[in-house]
C-alpha positions in Angstrom: 84.4 123.2 95.4 82.6 122.5 98.8 84.5 122.6 102.0 81.5 121.5 104.1 80.8 118.0 105.3 77.6 116.4 104.4 75.0 115.7 107.1 75.9 112.0 106.8 79.5 112.8 107.2 78.9 114.9 110.2 76.8 112.3 111.8 79.5 109.7 111.4 82.1 112.1 112.7 80.0 112.9 115.7 79.4 109.2 116.5 83.1 108.5 116.3 83.9 111.5 118.4 81.3 110.6 121.1 82.5 106.9 121.2 86.1 107.9 121.4 85.9 110.7 124.0 83.5 108.8 126.2 84.8 105.2 125.9 88.5 105.3 125.0 90.5 107.6 127.2 90.9 105.0 130.1 91.7 102.3 127.5 94.4 104.5 126.0 96.0 105.1 129.5 96.0 101.3 130.0 97.6 100.5 126.6 100.2 103.2 127.2 101.0 101.9 130.7 101.2 98.2 129.6 102.4 98.8 126.1 99.8 96.4 124.8 97.6 96.7 121.7 93.9 97.0 121.7 92.4 93.8 123.1 90.0 91.5 121.3 86.9 92.6 123.2 87.6 96.1 122.2 88.0 95.2 118.6 84.6 93.6 118.6 83.1 96.8 120.0 84.8 98.8 117.1 83.3 96.4 114.6 79.9 96.5 116.2 80.0 100.3 115.9 81.1 100.1 112.2 84.4 101.7 112.7 86.4 99.0 110.9 86.6 99.0 107.2 84.6 102.1 106.7 85.6 102.5 103.2 85.7 98.7 102.4 83.1 97.3 100.2 79.9 96.1 101.9 80.3 92.5 100.3 83.4 92.2 102.5 81.7 93.6 105.7 82.7 97.3 105.3 80.4 100.1 105.2 81.2 101.0 101.6 81.8 104.6 102.3 84.6 106.9 101.0 88.2 107.6 102.0 87.1 110.8 103.5 84.6 109.2 105.8 87.2 106.8 106.9 89.7 109.5 107.7 87.2 111.5 109.7 86.9 108.5 112.0 90.7 107.9 112.2 91.2 111.5 113.4 88.6 111.2 116.2 90.2 108.1 117.4 93.7 109.5 117.0 92.9 112.4 119.1 92.7 110.0 122.0 95.8 108.0 121.3 97.7 106.3 118.4 97.2 102.9 120.0 93.4 103.1 120.2 93.3 104.4 116.6 95.7 101.8 115.1 93.1 99.1 114.3 90.8 101.6 112.5 93.8 102.9 110.6 95.0 99.5 109.5 91.5 98.5 108.4 90.7 101.6 106.4 93.9 102.9 104.8 96.5 100.2 105.3 97.2 96.8 104.0 93.6 95.7 103.9 92.9 98.2 101.0 95.9 96.6 99.0 94.3 93.3 99.4 90.9 94.6 98.5 92.2 96.3 95.3 94.8 93.9 93.9 94.5 90.4 95.6 92.5 87.3 94.1 89.0 87.0 95.3 89.8 83.9 97.4 92.2 85.9 99.5 89.9 88.9 99.8 87.1 86.7 101.0 89.4 84.9 103.5 90.9 88.0 105.1 88.8 91.2 104.7 85.5 90.1 106.4 87.5 89.0 109.6 89.2 92.4 109.7 85.9 94.3 109.3 84.3 92.0 111.9 87.0 92.7 114.5 88.3 89.1 114.4 91.7 89.9 112.9 94.3 92.7 112.5 96.4 92.9 109.3 99.7 94.9 109.2 102.0 95.7 106.4 105.8 94.9 106.4 107.9 96.8 104.2 111.2 97.9 105.6 114.3 95.7 106.0 117.7 96.2 107.7 119.1 97.5 104.5 116.0 98.9 102.8 114.0 101.7 104.4 113.8 104.8 102.3 115.6 102.8 99.5 112.7 100.4 99.4 113.6 99.0 96.0 116.7 97.4 97.7 114.5 94.7 99.3 116.3 91.3 99.8 113.3 89.3 101.2 112.5 86.8 98.3 109.4 85.0 97.3 109.8 82.1 94.8 106.9 80.3 93.1 107.6 76.6 93.3 104.8 74.6 91.6 101.6 75.2 93.6 103.4 77.0 96.4 105.2 80.3 97.1 108.4 80.1 99.2 109.3 83.1 101.2 112.7 83.8 102.9 114.2 86.9 104.5 113.9 89.4 107.3 111.7 92.5 107.7 112.1 95.3 110.2 110.1 97.9 111.9 106.8 96.3 111.2 104.1 98.1 113.2 101.9 95.3 114.4 104.8 92.8 114.3 104.1 89.8 116.5 100.6 90.9 117.3 98.8 91.2 114.0 97.0 88.1 112.6 98.3 88.6 109.1 101.0 90.5 107.1 101.2 92.1 103.7 104.9 91.6 103.0 106.7 93.4 100.3 109.3 91.2 98.7 111.4 90.5 95.6 109.6 88.1 93.3 111.9 88.1 90.3 115.6 88.7 89.3 114.6 91.9 87.6 116.4 94.9 89.0 115.0 97.5 91.4 111.2 98.1 91.4 110.6 95.8 88.5 111.2 92.6 90.6 109.0 93.6 93.7 105.6 92.4 94.5 103.7 91.5 97.7 102.4 88.4 99.5 100.0 87.7 102.3 101.3 85.7 105.3 99.1 84.6 108.2 100.6 84.5 111.8 101.1 80.8 112.8 102.4 79.8 109.3 105.4 77.4 109.8 108.7 79.2 109.4 107.4 82.7 110.4 108.9 83.9 113.6 109.3 87.3 115.4 112.1 89.3 116.9 111.6 90.9 120.4 109.2 93.7 120.8 110.9 97.0 119.9 111.1 99.6 122.8 110.3 102.9 121.0 110.1 106.5 122.2 106.4 106.5 121.5 103.8 104.3 119.8 103.3 102.4 123.0 100.4 100.1 122.3 101.4 99.6 118.7 103.6 96.5 118.8 106.7 96.5 116.5 109.2 93.8 115.8 111.3 92.1 113.2 109.7 89.4 111.0 111.8 86.3 110.0 110.8 84.1 107.1 112.5 80.7 106.9 111.3 78.7 103.9 107.7 79.8 104.7 105.3 78.1 102.3 102.2 79.8 101.1 99.4 79.0 98.7 99.6 80.6 95.3 96.6 82.9 96.1 98.7 84.6 98.7 100.2 86.6 95.9 98.7 90.1 96.2 100.8 91.7 93.5 103.3 89.8 91.4 106.8 91.1 90.3 106.4 94.3 88.5 103.6 95.5 90.6 105.5 97.9 92.7 103.7 100.8 91.1 100.3 99.3 92.2 101.7 98.8 95.7 102.7 102.5 95.9 99.3 103.6 94.6 97.8 101.7 97.6 100.4 103.3 99.8 99.4 106.9 98.7 96.2 106.2 100.7 98.1 105.0 103.7 100.1 108.2 103.4 96.8 110.0 104.0 96.1 107.8 107.0 99.5 108.4 108.4 98.9 112.1 108.0 95.6 111.8 109.7 97.0 109.9 112.7 99.7 112.7 112.9 96.9 115.3 112.6 95.0 113.6 115.5 97.9 114.2 117.8 97.8 117.9 116.9 94.0 118.4 117.0 93.7 116.5 120.2 96.4 118.7 121.7 94.7 121.8 120.5 91.3 120.7 122.0 92.9 120.0 125.4 95.1 123.0 125.5 92.2 125.4 124.5 90.3 124.1 127.5 93.2 124.3 129.7 94.2 127.9 129.1 90.6 129.0 129.8 90.7 127.2 133.3 94.3 127.8 134.4 94.8 131.2 136.3 98.0 133.1 136.8 98.1 136.6 138.2 94.5 136.4 139.0 93.0 135.7 135.6 92.9 132.8 133.0 96.0 132.7 131.1 94.0 132.8 127.8 93.7 136.5 128.7 97.3 137.1 127.8 98.2 138.1 124.3 101.1 135.7 124.0 98.9 132.7 124.7 96.3 134.1 122.2 98.9 134.1 119.5 100.1 130.6 120.2 96.5 129.4 120.1 95.8 131.1 116.8 99.1 129.6 115.3 98.1 126.1 116.4 94.6 126.4 114.9 96.0 127.7 111.6 98.4 124.7 111.3 95.7 122.1 112.3 93.2 123.5 109.8 95.8 123.8 107.2 96.8 120.1 107.6 93.2 118.9 107.7 92.5 120.7 104.5 95.4 119.1 102.8 94.4 115.7 103.8 90.8 116.0 102.8 91.8 117.5 99.5 93.9 114.4 98.7 91.1 112.1 99.8 88.4 113.9 97.9 90.4 114.2 94.7 91.3 110.5 94.8 90.6 108.6 91.6 89.4 105.0 92.0 89.9 105.5 95.8 93.6 106.0 95.4 95.1 109.7 96.1 97.9 111.1 93.9 101.4 110.8 95.2 101.8 114.5 95.1 98.7 115.4 97.1 99.2 112.5 99.6 102.9 113.4 100.1 102.1 117.0 100.7 99.5 116.2 103.2 101.7 113.7 105.0 104.7 116.1 105.0 102.8 119.0 106.4 100.8 117.1 108.9 103.9 115.4 110.2 105.7 118.8 110.6 102.9 120.7 112.2 102.0 117.9 114.6 105.5 118.2 116.1 105.2 121.8 116.4 101.7 122.0 117.8 102.2 119.3 120.4 105.3 120.9 121.5 103.6 124.2 121.9 100.8 122.5 123.8 103.3 120.9 126.2 105.0 124.3 126.8 101.6 126.1 127.4 100.5 123.4 129.9 103.8 123.5 131.8 104.2 120.7 134.2 100.8 119.3 133.3 102.0 119.0 129.7 105.2 117.3 130.7 103.8 114.9 133.2 102.9 111.3 132.2 99.7 111.7 134.2 98.3 113.5 131.2 98.1 112.7 127.5 100.1 115.7 126.1 103.6 114.3 126.4 102.4 111.1 124.8 101.1 113.1 121.9 104.5 114.9 121.5 106.3 111.5 121.4 103.9 109.9 118.9 104.0 113.0 116.7 107.7 112.3 116.0 106.9 108.7 115.2 104.4 109.6 112.6 107.1 111.7 110.8 109.4 108.7 110.6 106.8 106.0 109.8 105.5 105.5 106.3 108.3 107.4 104.6 110.2 110.0 106.5 109.4 113.7 106.0 112.3 114.4 103.7 111.4 111.4 101.6 108.0 113.1 101.1 109.7 116.2 99.9 111.6 114.2 97.3 108.2 112.7 96.2 106.8 116.3 96.0 109.7 117.5 93.9 109.5 114.4 91.5 105.9 115.1 90.9 106.5 118.7 90.3 109.0 118.1 87.6 107.4 114.9 86.2 110.2 112.5 86.8 111.9 110.3 89.4 115.4 111.2 90.7 118.1 108.7 90.9 119.3 108.9 94.4 122.2 106.5 93.6 123.8 108.8 91.0 127.1 110.2 91.9 
């Protein structure tokens, strides 16, 4: 068991840190102020630096590295803001990996190189008005009709909605009950019959568009089917990796807050000396450090132990749950230590606090992760519908 990064991993991490800290703070402020996503010219720069599709196979334009390498980069970007990190997140641990693992070659070749090249962003669309935590209650339906797939329904809370160039849509593909009838299809933006609701106005996640997706007799080619009916388990295996990405985005809020507040308490003076000289501040710093390091270790364990590139539901759920919880705590403590500077929109700390709450809701709420953990512990799923 080796807790040290290799020289190559350290070099990648340092390159990502240098790029993020030197190039992205002003972009993050702009995206926050305008509530706009990363623009095309910046996506091209991300791609040129090799930060998109880090763990995607080289034949599709990725770097062909591991999940841990991808998560190292995601954290460095997320330290700056969720918005600037979102394209990296989506290209490394999101729906692109589901396409790479399960889709037909024709779809892989059509979509993945564009994402790795910074020419497209792909989002995942899972939730519906009546299906969030109860994901097997999906009503959006895809029906195979000859050489086409016809898609109808409405999706909700899609991060990337209205902006992304393509969507991995979880949907019902047979009349089989529950999970047995669920699969996923790929839908390109601009496909006739696809429309979007108004942009959501959220507490945080500014710069990460979110909207409803409406499908009205959307016709898709047969190779748009990523996973057919009965493939829900495969989709959840891919989502275990996305949990690690969510955890890392959450961790980035906490580790970025810790970096900033550590510098602040050594500069800020009260009663004639830096406030880091006060024991109460020292204890808060230590507690924040313990939580950040604990979350990082849990995430890296899940990524390192992943078989076939897919982490286990137990380890990914533990990592997400813990990172989500400590992120809220650490950013809240950082706001308190920085006082007015932490609470002011002139500085990034209050944004980190707001985004931390979002990551504990997105991708499966914290309490749902605890249900996953308990299920893995006892070796069976629990029927939440039972009286």
